[in-house]
N, CA, C and O atoms as a GROMACS GRO file, in nm:
protein
  480
    1MET      N    1   0.924   1.998  -0.136
    1MET     CA    2   0.896   1.910  -0.244
    1MET      C    3   1.043   1.955  -0.228
    1MET      O    4   1.087   1.990  -0.119
    2SER      N    5   1.157   1.954  -0.400
    2SER     CA    6   1.279   2.010  -0.395
    2SER      C    7   1.244   2.046  -0.477
    2SER      O    8   1.129   2.050  -0.519
    3SER      N    9   1.366   2.093  -0.532
    3SER     CA   10   1.284   2.163  -0.610
    3SER      C   11   1.383   2.133  -0.770
    3SER      O   12   1.374   2.199  -0.873
    4ILE      N   13   1.447   2.049  -0.752
    4ILE     CA   14   1.488   1.911  -0.882
    4ILE      C   15   1.378   1.832  -0.954
    4ILE      O   16   1.374   1.802  -1.074
    5ARG      N   17   1.266   1.797  -0.832
    5ARG     CA   18   1.132   1.741  -0.835
    5ARG      C   19   1.060   1.822  -0.920
    5ARG      O   20   1.009   1.775  -1.022
    6LYS      N   21   1.045   1.970  -0.880
    6LYS     CA   22   0.974   2.073  -0.892
    6LYS      C   23   0.979   2.122  -1.076
    6LYS      O   24   0.907   2.176  -1.160
    7LEU      N   25   1.090   2.071  -1.068
    7LEU     CA   26   1.137   2.122  -1.228
    7LEU      C   27   1.085   2.018  -1.306
    7LEU      O   28   0.994   2.030  -1.387
    8LEU      N   29   1.161   1.891  -1.273
    8LEU     CA   30   1.102   1.797  -1.341
    8LEU      C   31   0.940   1.768  -1.362
    8LEU      O   32   0.881   1.756  -1.470
    9TYR      N   33   0.904   1.762  -1.272
    9TYR     CA   34   0.732   1.771  -1.294
    9TYR      C   35   0.677   1.884  -1.429
    9TYR      O   36   0.627   1.853  -1.538
   10ALA      N   37   0.715   2.048  -1.360
   10ALA     CA   38   0.736   2.108  -1.436
   10ALA      C   39   0.696   2.060  -1.586
   10ALA      O   40   0.583   2.054  -1.634
   11SER      N   41   0.836   2.022  -1.657
   11SER     CA   42   0.908   2.008  -1.746
   11SER      C   43   0.795   1.843  -1.838
   11SER      O   44   0.790   1.804  -1.955
   12LEU      N   45   0.722   1.792  -1.701
   12LEU     CA   46   0.662   1.693  -1.778
   12LEU      C   47   0.529   1.730  -1.811
   12LEU      O   48   0.477   1.727  -1.923
   13GLY      N   49   0.475   1.767  -1.696
   13GLY     CA   50   0.373   1.907  -1.765
   13GLY      C   51   0.369   1.983  -1.878
   13GLY      O   52   0.264   1.959  -1.937
   14LEU      N   53   0.452   2.087  -1.951
   14LEU     CA   54   0.455   2.125  -2.035
   14LEU      C   55   0.444   1.980  -2.160
   14LEU      O   56   0.359   2.003  -2.246
   15VAL      N   57   0.499   1.879  -2.172
   15VAL     CA   58   0.501   1.789  -2.268
   15VAL      C   59   0.381   1.735  -2.318
   15VAL      O   60   0.353   1.678  -2.423
   16ASP      N   61   0.300   1.776  -2.191
   16ASP     CA   62   0.126   1.765  -2.156
   16ASP      C   63   0.071   1.847  -2.262
   16ASP      O   64  -0.026   1.810  -2.328
   17LEU      N   65   0.124   1.948  -2.278
   17LEU     CA   66   0.056   2.077  -2.279
   17LEU      C   67   0.059   2.115  -2.456
   17LEU      O   68  -0.021   2.127  -2.548
   18THR      N   69   0.219   2.126  -2.430
   18THR     CA   70   0.284   2.078  -2.563
   18THR      C   71   0.203   1.973  -2.676
   18THR      O   72   0.155   2.000  -2.785
   19ARG      N   73   0.207   1.871  -2.618
   19ARG     CA   74   0.069   1.741  -2.739
   19ARG      C   75  -0.020   1.810  -2.685
   19ARG      O   76   0.030   1.808  -2.573
   20GLU      N   77  -0.149   1.892  -2.667
   20GLU     CA   78  -0.238   1.936  -2.640
   20GLU      C   79  -0.259   2.022  -2.777
   20GLU      O   80  -0.355   2.008  -2.853
   21LYS      N   81  -0.155   2.109  -2.793
   21LYS     CA   82  -0.058   2.253  -2.873
   21LYS      C   83  -0.066   2.183  -2.976
   21LYS      O   84  -0.110   2.245  -3.072
   22ALA      N   85  -0.045   2.087  -2.992
   22ALA     CA   86  -0.002   1.982  -3.088
   22ALA      C   87  -0.055   1.960  -3.192
   22ALA      O   88  -0.014   1.962  -3.309
   23GLU      N   89  -0.197   1.926  -3.126
   23GLU     CA   90  -0.351   1.852  -3.160
   23GLU      C   91  -0.392   1.970  -3.247
   23GLU      O   92  -0.443   1.949  -3.357
   24THR      N   93  -0.372   2.086  -3.205
   24THR     CA   94  -0.497   2.181  -3.214
   24THR      C   95  -0.435   2.271  -3.344
   24THR      O   96  -0.500   2.340  -3.423
   25LEU      N   97  -0.295   2.248  -3.340
   25LEU     CA   98  -0.234   2.311  -3.474
   25LEU      C   99  -0.214   2.211  -3.533
   25LEU      O  100  -0.092   2.215  -3.550
   26VAL      N  101  -0.265   2.081  -3.596
   26VAL     CA  102  -0.233   2.004  -3.692
   26VAL      C  103  -0.392   2.012  -3.786
   26VAL      O  104  -0.420   2.029  -3.905
   27ALA      N  105  -0.518   1.973  -3.577
   27ALA     CA  106  -0.676   2.022  -3.630
   27ALA      C  107  -0.678   2.126  -3.724
   27ALA      O  108  -0.682   2.098  -3.844
   28ASP      N  109  -0.677   2.277  -3.675
   28ASP     CA  110  -0.658   2.355  -3.790
   28ASP      C  111  -0.605   2.404  -3.878
   28ASP      O  112  -0.647   2.507  -3.932
   29LEU      N  113  -0.451   2.312  -3.930
   29LEU     CA  114  -0.422   2.240  -4.088
   29LEU      C  115  -0.480   2.250  -4.123
   29LEU      O  116  -0.534   2.340  -4.187
   30VAL      N  117  -0.514   2.073  -4.070
   30VAL     CA  118  -0.608   1.978  -4.186
   30VAL      C  119  -0.720   2.093  -4.195
   30VAL      O  120  -0.661   2.190  -4.243
   31GLU      N  121  -0.853   2.129  -4.171
   31GLU     CA  122  -0.936   2.249  -4.141
   31GLU      C  123  -0.895   2.308  -4.293
   31GLU      O  124  -0.935   2.270  -4.403
   32ARG      N  125  -0.812   2.399  -4.262
   32ARG     CA  126  -0.722   2.526  -4.310
   32ARG      C  127  -0.739   2.416  -4.497
   32ARG      O  128  -0.746   2.473  -4.606
   33GLY      N  129  -0.742   2.252  -4.476
   33GLY     CA  130  -0.678   2.196  -4.630
   33GLY      C  131  -0.542   2.226  -4.628
   33GLY      O  132  -0.502   2.163  -4.726
   34GLU      N  133  -0.422   2.296  -4.568
   34GLU     CA  134  -0.279   2.264  -4.547
   34GLU      C  135  -0.228   2.125  -4.562
   34GLU      O  136  -0.117   2.111  -4.613
   35MET      N  137  -0.282   2.044  -4.533
   35MET     CA  138  -0.254   1.898  -4.506
   35MET      C  139  -0.403   1.811  -4.472
   35MET      O  140  -0.502   1.859  -4.417
   36THR      N  141  -0.390   1.709  -4.510
   36THR     CA  142  -0.453   1.561  -4.503
   36THR      C  143  -0.481   1.492  -4.364
   36THR      O  144  -0.394   1.427  -4.306
   37SER      N  145  -0.558   1.503  -4.334
   37SER     CA  146  -0.583   1.389  -4.183
   37SER      C  147  -0.511   1.316  -4.200
   37SER      O  148  -0.434   1.311  -4.103
   38GLU      N  149  -0.486   1.247  -4.274
   38GLU     CA  150  -0.361   1.103  -4.291
   38GLU      C  151  -0.302   1.174  -4.251
   38GLU      O  152  -0.299   1.189  -4.128
   39GLU      N  153  -0.217   1.259  -4.346
   39GLU     CA  154  -0.009   1.340  -4.237
   39GLU      C  155   0.003   1.393  -4.093
   39GLU      O  156   0.094   1.412  -4.013
   40GLY      N  157  -0.199   1.417  -4.099
   40GLY     CA  158  -0.177   1.481  -3.956
   40GLY      C  159  -0.168   1.364  -3.875
   40GLY      O  160  -0.123   1.398  -3.766
   41LYS      N  161  -0.182   1.284  -3.878
   41LYS     CA  162  -0.180   1.181  -3.826
   41LYS      C  163  -0.064   1.096  -3.787
   41LYS      O  164  -0.019   1.050  -3.682
   42ASP      N  165  -0.031   1.092  -3.922
   42ASP     CA  166   0.150   1.080  -3.934
   42ASP      C  167   0.211   1.214  -3.848
   42ASP      O  168   0.331   1.186  -3.845
   43ILE      N  169   0.207   1.249  -3.829
   43ILE     CA  170   0.300   1.382  -3.764
   43ILE      C  171   0.251   1.367  -3.623
   43ILE      O  172   0.311   1.280  -3.560
   44LEU      N  173   0.176   1.418  -3.572
   44LEU     CA  174   0.140   1.352  -3.433
   44LEU      C  175   0.148   1.190  -3.411
   44LEU      O  176   0.059   1.123  -3.359
   45THR      N  177   0.213   1.164  -3.437
   45THR     CA  178   0.191   0.992  -3.440
   45THR      C  179   0.383   1.016  -3.426
   45THR      O  180   0.431   0.966  -3.324
   46GLU      N  181   0.423   1.044  -3.466
   46GLU     CA  182   0.591   1.053  -3.522
   46GLU      C  183   0.634   1.132  -3.416
   46GLU      O  184   0.747   1.117  -3.369
   47MET      N  185   0.544   1.226  -3.367
   47MET     CA  186   0.653   1.362  -3.275
   47MET      C  187   0.583   1.312  -3.157
   47MET      O  188   0.644   1.358  -3.061
   48PHE      N  189   0.465   1.224  -3.109
   48PHE     CA  190   0.460   1.164  -2.962
   48PHE      C  191   0.592   1.016  -2.944
   48PHE      O  192   0.647   0.939  -2.865
   49GLU      N  193   0.587   1.041  -3.031
   49GLU     CA  194   0.740   0.863  -2.993
   49GLU      C  195   0.811   0.968  -2.967
   49GLU      O  196   0.815   0.989  -2.846
   50ARG      N  197   0.889   1.068  -3.052
   50ARG     CA  198   0.990   1.100  -3.066
   50ARG      C  199   1.005   1.182  -2.863
   50ARG      O  200   1.103   1.177  -2.790
   51VAL      N  201   0.854   1.254  -2.830
   51VAL     CA  202   0.857   1.285  -2.707
   51VAL      C  203   0.890   1.185  -2.611
   51VAL      O  204   0.970   1.206  -2.520
   52GLY      N  205   0.806   1.031  -2.635
   52GLY     CA  206   0.786   0.974  -2.555
   52GLY      C  207   0.925   0.939  -2.490
   52GLY      O  208   0.960   0.921  -2.374
   53THR      N  209   0.988   0.936  -2.610
   53THR     CA  210   1.171   0.871  -2.587
   53THR      C  211   1.225   0.960  -2.508
   53THR      O  212   1.291   0.926  -2.410
   54GLU      N  213   1.199   1.116  -2.545
   54GLU     CA  214   1.265   1.255  -2.464
   54GLU      C  215   1.253   1.230  -2.357
   54GLU      O  216   1.332   1.218  -2.263
   55LYS      N  217   1.153   1.221  -2.368
   55LYS     CA  218   1.109   1.189  -2.142
   55LYS      C  219   1.166   1.079  -2.132
   55LYS      O  220   1.273   1.099  -2.076
   56GLN      N  221   1.146   0.924  -2.165
   56GLN     CA  222   1.165   0.818  -2.065
   56GLN      C  223   1.350   0.878  -2.022
   56GLN      O  224   1.401   0.879  -1.910
   57GLU      N  225   1.424   0.930  -2.175
   57GLU     CA  226   1.579   0.963  -2.128
   57GLU      C  227   1.556   1.069  -2.084
   57GLU      O  228   1.651   1.142  -2.114
   58MET      N  229   1.491   1.116  -2.036
   58MET     CA  230   1.508   1.239  -1.940
   58MET      C  231   1.486   1.190  -1.769
   58MET      O  232   1.577   1.199  -1.686
   59LEU      N  233   1.351   1.140  -1.737
   59LEU     CA  234   1.397   1.004  -1.682
   59LEU      C  235   1.465   0.946  -1.625
   59LEU      O  236   1.489   0.979  -1.509
   60ASP      N  237   1.519   0.844  -1.676
   60ASP     CA  238   1.635   0.826  -1.669
   60ASP      C  239   1.772   0.935  -1.548
   60ASP      O  240   1.818   0.932  -1.433
   61ARG      N  241   1.780   0.996  -1.647
   61ARG     CA  242   1.899   1.071  -1.639
   61ARG      C  243   1.867   1.148  -1.546
   61ARG      O  244   1.953   1.235  -1.535
   62PHE      N  245   1.713   1.172  -1.405
   62PHE     CA  246   1.709   1.219  -1.384
   62PHE      C  247   1.742   1.146  -1.243
   62PHE      O  248   1.812   1.197  -1.156
   63HIS      N  249   1.673   1.001  -1.235
   63HIS     CA  250   1.711   0.933  -1.151
   63HIS      C  251   1.898   0.862  -1.128
   63HIS      O  252   1.953   0.841  -1.020
   64LYS      N  253   1.938   0.847  -1.221
   64LYS     CA  254   2.094   0.896  -1.275
   64LYS      C  255   2.146   1.000  -1.171
   64LYS      O  256   2.232   0.990  -1.083
   65GLU      N  257   2.086   1.078  -1.199
   65GLU     CA  258   2.172   1.206  -1.119
   65GLU      C  259   2.080   1.189  -1.008
   65GLU      O  260   2.124   1.076  -0.986
   66SER      N  261   1.976   1.205  -0.903
   66SER     CA  262   1.996   1.164  -0.782
   66SER      C  263   2.041   1.071  -0.690
   66SER      O  264   2.085   1.075  -0.574
   67LYS      N  265   2.019   0.982  -0.775
   67LYS     CA  266   2.125   0.893  -0.695
   67LYS      C  267   2.261   0.884  -0.704
   67LYS      O  268   2.329   0.810  -0.632
   68ARG      N  269   2.324   0.992  -0.830
   68ARG     CA  270   2.475   1.018  -0.772
   68ARG      C  271   2.432   1.127  -0.636
   68ARG      O  272   2.410   1.081  -0.524
   69VAL      N  273   2.428   1.187  -0.649
   69VAL     CA  274   2.399   1.258  -0.539
   69VAL      C  275   2.361   1.224  -0.431
   69VAL      O  276   2.402   1.302  -0.345
   70MET      N  277   2.276   1.112  -0.374
   70MET     CA  278   2.236   1.048  -0.276
   70MET      C  279   2.330   1.010  -0.226
   70MET      O  280   2.345   1.020  -0.104
   71ALA      N  281   2.449   0.938  -0.328
   71ALA     CA  282   2.550   0.854  -0.296
   71ALA      C  283   2.631   0.960  -0.253
   71ALA      O  284   2.705   0.935  -0.158
   72GLY      N  285   2.633   1.067  -0.300
   72GLY     CA  286   2.742   1.194  -0.277
   72GLY      C  287   2.739   1.256  -0.146
   72GLY      O  288   2.818   1.336  -0.096
   73MET      N  289   2.637   1.205  -0.100
   73MET     CA  290   2.618   1.251   0.066
   73MET      C  291   2.579   1.193   0.179
   73MET      O  292   2.553   1.236   0.292
   74GLY      N  293   2.581   1.061   0.118
   74GLY     CA  294   2.582   0.946   0.237
   74GLY      C  295   2.472   0.848   0.233
   74GLY      O  296   2.475   0.753   0.311
   75VAL      N  297   2.368   0.865   0.144
   75VAL     CA  298   2.254   0.832   0.196
   75VAL      C  299   2.211   0.693   0.182
   75VAL      O  300   2.277   0.649   0.087
   76ALA      N  301   2.143   0.612   0.223
   76ALA     CA  302   2.163   0.423   0.191
   76ALA      C  303   2.029   0.493   0.087
   76ALA      O  304   1.942   0.580   0.097
   77SER      N  305   2.079   0.395  -0.010
   77SER     CA  306   1.958   0.379  -0.133
   77SER      C  307   1.822   0.276  -0.073
   77SER      O  308   1.838   0.193   0.017
   78LYS      N  309   1.714   0.297  -0.132
   78LYS     CA  310   1.592   0.183  -0.063
   78LYS      C  311   1.639   0.071  -0.047
   78LYS      O  312   1.638   0.037   0.072
   79GLN      N  313   1.704  -0.047  -0.157
   79GLN     CA  314   1.798  -0.164  -0.176
   79GLN      C  315   1.898  -0.167  -0.027
   79GLN      O  316   1.926  -0.265   0.042
   80GLU      N  317   1.931  -0.045  -0.011
   80GLU     CA  318   2.026  -0.116   0.075
   80GLU      C  319   1.950  -0.106   0.217
   80GLU      O  320   1.923  -0.190   0.303
   81VAL      N  321   1.930   0.008   0.208
   81VAL     CA  322   1.864  -0.024   0.360
   81VAL      C  323   1.704  -0.166   0.377
   81VAL      O  324   1.643  -0.197   0.480
   82GLN      N  325   1.687  -0.214   0.248
   82GLN     CA  326   1.609  -0.356   0.254
   82GLN      C  327   1.745  -0.438   0.314
   82GLN      O  328   1.728  -0.526   0.399
   83GLU      N  329   1.843  -0.414   0.280
   83GLU     CA  330   1.865  -0.535   0.310
   83GLU      C  331   2.005  -0.520   0.497
   83GLU      O  332   2.066  -0.600   0.567
   84LEU      N  333   1.998  -0.463   0.495
   84LEU     CA  334   1.977  -0.418   0.604
   84LEU      C  335   1.875  -0.497   0.722
   84LEU      O  336   1.889  -0.576   0.815
   85ARG      N  337   1.785  -0.438   0.669
   85ARG     CA  338   1.636  -0.457   0.771
   85ARG      C  339   1.648  -0.598   0.758
   85ARG      O  340   1.637  -0.648   0.870
   86LEU      N  341   1.667  -0.697   0.655
   86LEU     CA  342   1.663  -0.818   0.634
   86LEU      C  343   1.754  -0.865   0.764
   86LEU      O  344   1.717  -0.938   0.855
   87ARG      N  345   1.922  -0.785   0.740
   87ARG     CA  346   2.012  -0.887   0.805
   87ARG      C  347   1.992  -0.828   0.949
   87ARG      O  348   2.064  -0.882   1.032
   88LEU      N  349   1.892  -0.706   1.009
   88LEU     CA  350   1.865  -0.715   1.117
   88LEU      C  351   1.748  -0.823   1.187
   88LEU      O  352   1.765  -0.869   1.300
   89GLU      N  353   1.627  -0.858   1.102
   89GLU     CA  354   1.501  -0.925   1.121
   89GLU      C  355   1.652  -1.050   1.207
   89GLU      O  356   1.697  -1.048   1.321
   90LYS      N  357   1.695  -1.157   1.065
   90LYS     CA  358   1.783  -1.227   1.106
   90LYS      C  359   1.831  -1.276   1.257
   90LYS      O  360   1.813  -1.374   1.329
   91LEU      N  361   1.920  -1.115   1.267
   91LEU     CA  362   1.967  -1.095   1.384
   91LEU      C  363   1.914  -1.071   1.484
   91LEU      O  364   1.982  -1.091   1.586
   92GLU      N  365   1.762  -1.014   1.502
   92GLU     CA  366   1.714  -1.137   1.584
   92GLU      C  367   1.583  -1.157   1.623
   92GLU      O  368   1.485  -1.108   1.680
   93ASN      N  369   1.639  -1.270   1.553
   93ASN     CA  370   1.490  -1.410   1.495
   93ASN      C  371   1.654  -1.518   1.579
   93ASN      O  372   1.643  -1.619   1.649
   94GLN      N  373   1.784  -1.447   1.535
   94GLN     CA  374   1.905  -1.575   1.623
   94GLN      C  375   1.902  -1.529   1.800
   94GLN      O  376   1.946  -1.604   1.888
   95LEU      N  377   1.846  -1.403   1.825
   95LEU     CA  378   1.807  -1.373   1.966
   95LEU      C  379   1.760  -1.444   2.044
   95LEU      O  380   1.784  -1.477   2.160
   96ARG      N  381   1.681  -1.467   1.966
   96ARG     CA  382   1.529  -1.515   2.004
   96ARG      C  383   1.485  -1.593   1.990
   96ARG      O  384   1.378  -1.612   2.047
   97GLN      N  385   1.549  -1.709   1.887
   97GLN     CA  386   1.620  -1.834   1.975
   97GLN      C  387   1.689  -1.900   2.090
   97GLN      O  388   1.680  -2.010   2.145
   98GLY      N  389   1.770  -1.777   2.110
   98GLY     CA  390   1.865  -1.819   2.217
   98GLY      C  391   2.012  -1.833   2.122
   98GLY      O  392   2.107  -1.902   2.159
   99LYS      N  393   2.011  -1.797   2.062
   99LYS     CA  394   2.196  -1.869   2.050
   99LYS      C  395   2.290  -1.694   2.046
   99LYS      O  396   2.404  -1.675   2.087
  100GLY      N  397   2.205  -1.601   1.992
  100GLY     CA  398   2.294  -1.489   2.056
  100GLY      C  399   2.368  -1.462   1.931
  100GLY      O  400   2.315  -1.519   1.836
  101ILE      N  401   2.492  -1.384   1.895
  101ILE     CA  402   2.530  -1.400   1.780
  101ILE      C  403   2.675  -1.439   1.846
  101ILE      O  404   2.723  -1.369   1.936
  102GLU      N  405   2.702  -1.486   1.825
  102GLU     CA  406   2.858  -1.579   1.833
  102GLU      C  407   2.780  -1.724   1.838
  102GLU      O  408   2.792  -1.790   1.735
  103GLY      N  409   2.698  -1.783   1.945
  103GLY     CA  410   2.580  -1.893   1.872
  103GLY      C  411   2.564  -1.945   1.947
  103GLY      O  412   2.578  -1.876   2.047
  104ASP      N  413   2.520  -2.109   1.985
  104ASP     CA  414   2.475  -2.184   2.083
  104ASP      C  415   2.641  -2.245   2.171
  104ASP      O  416   2.751  -2.282   2.133
  105LYS      N  417   2.561  -2.221   2.327
  105LYS     CA  418   2.609  -2.367   2.412
  105LYS      C  419   2.590  -2.491   2.439
  105LYS      O  420   2.527  -2.515   2.542
  106GLY      N  421   2.642  -2.612   2.351
  106GLY     CA  422   2.674  -2.755   2.386
  106GLY      C  423   2.606  -2.796   2.490
  106GLY      O  424   2.569  -2.697   2.552
  107GLU      N  425   2.566  -2.910   2.548
  107GLU     CA  426   2.629  -3.002   2.646
  107GLU      C  427   2.646  -2.992   2.706
  107GLU      O  428   2.617  -2.981   2.826
  108THR      N  429   2.782  -2.989   2.551
  108THR     CA  430   2.994  -3.014   2.655
  108THR      C  431   3.018  -2.934   2.660
  108THR      O  432   3.142  -2.935   2.660
  109GLY      N  433   2.963  -2.785   2.670
  109GLY     CA  434   3.067  -2.634   2.682
  109GLY      C  435   3.072  -2.535   2.582
  109GLY      O  436   3.094  -2.414   2.585
  110SER      N  437   3.038  -2.646   2.457
  110SER     CA  438   3.145  -2.617   2.333
  110SER      C  439   3.054  -2.454   2.252
  110SER      O  440   2.935  -2.438   2.226
  111THR      N  441   3.130  -2.395   2.241
  111THR     CA  442   3.041  -2.279   2.165
  111THR      C  443   3.076  -2.323   1.970
  111THR      O  444   3.182  -2.351   1.914
  112THR      N  445   2.946  -2.313   1.919
  112THR     CA  446   2.916  -2.339   1.792
  112THR      C  447   2.933  -2.168   1.711
  112THR      O  448   2.848  -2.088   1.752
  113ASP      N  449   3.036  -2.110   1.600
  113ASP     CA  450   3.020  -1.997   1.519
  113ASP      C  451   2.914  -2.000   1.464
  113ASP      O  452   2.820  -2.074   1.490
  114GLU      N  453   2.921  -1.912   1.378
  114GLU     CA  454   2.823  -1.888   1.305
  114GLU      C  455   2.788  -1.998   1.142
  114GLU      O  456   2.692  -2.029   1.070
  115ILE      N  457   3.002  -2.035   1.158
  115ILE     CA  458   3.025  -2.121   1.020
  115ILE      C  459   2.975  -2.281   1.044
  115ILE      O  460   2.966  -2.358   0.948
  116GLY      N  461   2.942  -2.327   1.193
  116GLY     CA  462   2.976  -2.431   1.231
  116GLY      C  463   3.039  -2.483   1.276
  116GLY      O  464   3.016  -2.600   1.306
  117ASN      N  465   3.186  -2.406   1.311
  117ASN     CA  466   3.256  -2.461   1.368
  117ASN      C  467   3.266  -2.490   1.480
  117ASN      O  468   3.165  -2.441   1.530
  118THR      N  469   3.354  -2.570   1.604
  118THR     CA  470   3.325  -2.574   1.724
  118THR      C  471   3.430  -2.539   1.768
  118THR      O  472   3.532  -2.574   1.710
  119GLU      N  473   3.438  -2.440   1.916
  119GLU     CA  474   3.523  -2.396   2.026
  119GLU      C  475   3.483  -2.458   2.170
  119GLU      O  476   3.382  -2.435   2.237
  120ALA      N  477   3.602  -2.550   2.200
  120ALA     CA  478   3.614  -2.542   2.344
  120ALA      C  479   3.587  -2.450   2.402
  120ALA      O  480   3.599  -2.448   2.525
   0.00000   0.00000   0.00000
């Protein structure tokens, strides 16, 4: 597993750990009478919303940066690989059908290219 991925997972785990600690802290404050149960719920809701937003922003930055690094290294994206796979399948199907890459030879001895133009 890459170091970047480990760091990302560790930070996401820290968010969950922080959530548990925040809930425990608020429960203690409510128990001691320093805030009402409703105030505690409001604080936790606000905090979790903020953490969720920051978590998504961090994931977005991670994906953007990983794409940039991969592109800099010349690594094809999943979409590029899929496009190449589809082009290869199309060429294989053409070869199986006897068309070849250049086109069909008809009865007249002319060749039809990919666009449909006929050469003598």
